[in-house]
C-alpha positions as CSV (number, residue, x, y, z in Angstrom):
1,M,4.6,10.8,9.2
2,I,2.2,11.1,6.5
3,D,4.9,13.3,4.5
4,S,7.6,10.6,5.6
5,Y,5.5,7.5,4.5
6,K,5.0,9.7,1.2
7,I,8.7,10.0,0.5
8,L,9.9,6.5,1.9
9,T,7.7,4.4,-0.2
10,G,8.1,6.8,-3.3
11,K,4.3,8.1,-3.6
12,E,5.9,11.6,-3.5
13,D,8.9,13.9,-4.0
14,Y,9.7,16.2,-1.4
15,K,10.5,19.1,-3.9
16,D,6.9,18.5,-4.9
17,M,5.8,18.7,-1.6
18,L,7.7,22.1,-0.8
19,E,6.0,23.4,-3.9
20,R,2.4,22.8,-2.6
21,D,2.8,23.4,1.0
22,E,4.8,26.0,2.5
23,S,6.3,23.8,5.1
24,I,6.6,20.0,5.7
25,Y,8.0,18.2,9.0
26,L,10.2,15.0,8.5
27,P,12.4,13.2,10.9
28,F,14.8,12.8,8.2
29,N,16.9,15.2,5.9
30,P,15.1,14.3,2.5
31,S,18.0,15.8,0.4
32,R,20.5,13.2,1.6
33,P,20.8,9.8,0.3
34,L,18.9,6.9,3.3
35,I,21.1,4.2,4.0
36,P,18.9,1.2,5.2
37,M,20.0,-0.2,8.6
38,E,18.6,-1.5,12.0
39,N,16.5,0.9,13.6
40,D,16.4,3.6,11.0
41,V,14.2,6.2,9.6
42,Y,12.1,3.4,7.7
43,D,11.7,1.8,11.1
44,D,11.0,4.6,13.2
45,V,7.8,5.5,10.5
46,R,6.9,2.1,10.4
47,K,6.4,2.0,14.1
48,Y,4.2,5.3,14.1
49,F,1.8,3.4,11.6
50,E,1.7,0.0,13.6
51,D,0.9,1.9,16.8
52,I,-2.1,3.3,14.8
53,Q,-2.8,0.1,13.4
54,D,-2.6,0.9,9.9
55,Y,-0.5,-2.4,9.1
56,K,-1.2,-1.4,4.9
57,K,1.0,1.3,5.3
58,C,3.7,-1.1,7.5
59,A,4.0,-3.1,4.8
60,E,4.7,-0.8,2.2
61,I,7.0,0.9,4.1
62,H,8.8,-2.4,5.1
63,W,8.9,-3.4,1.3
64,A,10.3,0.2,0.3
65,K,13.3,-0.5,2.8
66,C,13.9,-4.0,1.5
67,K,13.9,-2.4,-2.0
68,A,16.5,0.4,-0.9
69,K,18.6,-2.1,0.5
70,N,18.9,-3.9,-2.7
71,S,19.2,-0.9,-4.9
């Protein structure tokens, strides 16, 4: 989920991740644009970090989703 967090928040590009690592695991296809909506990948990743009580990452994912909605 940390890879998903990095991509969703724009901290890292998936192409750069692939060059560095042999494989990455994501719950979505990063080559397709994400359309923010209710119960989407943003919410799934945010829920994971909420469950492990990493609220800073939850907030960053929330704002990334808001930014994507307004783009």
